[in-house]
C-alpha positions, 0 to 999 in steps of 0.5 A: 072590187078595186085594185089595191095598187095605185096606178101611176099614169106616164105623161110626157112634158117638155123641159128647158131644152125641149126635151120630153121627160116623163112626169109620173102623176099617182092617181088620187088616194082612196079613203080607208075605213077605220079598220084598214084590214077589214077594208083590204079584205073587202075592197081590194083583191086581197085573194087574187082574181082566181077566187071569181074561178072558185065562186064560179066553180062552187056556183055550178056545184050548187046548181047541181046540188039543187037539181039533184035535190029537186029531182029526188023531191019531184021523185017523192024519195027525199020525202019518204020517212025512213027508220035506222033498219031501212036506210042509215042516211036519208036521200036528202041528207046523202045529197046535201051533206057532201055539199055542205062539207064542201062549203066549209072546206073551201071557207077554211082554206080561204081563211088560212090563205089570208094569212099565209098570203100576207106572210109570204109578201112580208106584210105581217112585218110592217103590221106589227109596227102599226097601231092596228090593234089585235081586235081590229085585225082579227075581226077584219079577218074574219069578216073579210073571209065571210064576206069574200066566201059569201056565196059558201055561206048563203047557197047552203041556207038557200038550199035548206030554204028550198027543202024547207018549202018543199016540206022536205025540212020541218021549220024546227029543223031550218032554224037549228040547221041554219044557225048550227052552219053559222057556227060551223062557218065561224068556226072554220074561219077562225080554225084557219086564221089560227093555223096561219098564225101559229105556223110559220110555213105556209104549206104547214099551215094549210095542211094542218088546217084542212087536215083538221076539218077532214078528220073532224067531219069525214074522219069521224064519219069514216070510223063511224062507218067501220063501227057500224061494219062490226055491229055485235062485236064489242072488240071490233068496235073498241079500236075505232072508236078509241081512235077517234076519241084518243087518237083524234084528240091527242092529234087535234091538240098537237095541231092547233093548241101545242104552239099556242097551249091554253086550257080551253084550247086543250078541252076543245082538242079532246072533246070536239071528236067526241062531241062530233060523234055523239053528234052523228050517232044521235042524228043517225038514231032519228028524232033528236034534232034539238040535241044534234043542234045543241051539242054542235053549236055549244061545241064549236062555239065554245072551240072558236072562242078558245081559238079566239081569245089568245088571239085577241090578246096580242099578236101572236104570229110564227116567223121563221125565227120560230120554225121547228125541226118537223117544219124544216 
């Protein structure tokens, strides 16, 4: 990557009276691509140099996950076929699943920061008076986020490929998992950009975006574990189920749909918790990989499109004039 700013070179030169004056000479301008947003995301340090530390830490975690997975495969634990009664979650999944969720969280955090950082620096005010179209801005941001977080996109696929090479995953499941991962990467990226656009304060945008990701994955899984603890008692299972479906859907709509309402976002907000619940349940019941893949891919692809279409129609950024009492 190159530095985003031009460096001025200070060179002394004598004037007619013999005094030494300083002449400033700017570095030759760099050629910008047809999409300047994408050029800035890829060719400059738009996210700061701290992203290097994030990459190094993530690669270290990836190495630990790979070593743990290799050890479980060599011992034969990861290759054992288990049933619901013996083990709720297979060993290989218990190792890989938290790593995949961590990857999605990092992608989402950098996506929302790509908007909030520019708002805090005042760059979005200048953007609105330029000739950059919503299409160039949105896809420039999406492609830029996925490029900066390419380690978080590629590493999970490599680990899944390693599991396939060790016969811990079938070819069919490998294809399903890789496609579903790419859909989820696109979803969390779009979610971060969407929250960054509709919330005027950075901390609110970041908290809402990350909170949505935590709820959809960790929150639903936690509520399902609570329901499993109350097996055999429908009355006790009903409360966490309603919390997931009704409470989660309402909260999701208030988080991502109330500021920029649309029928598609409303439908996605109330369906995503239930469909996520259904997908996890289908996975636990075993031998329903196609069902899990279809539900996850279709539901989260629809949610991504629901957030993308309003953003493509016009630049709709929340600035200080649109702050609510809750944000202040």
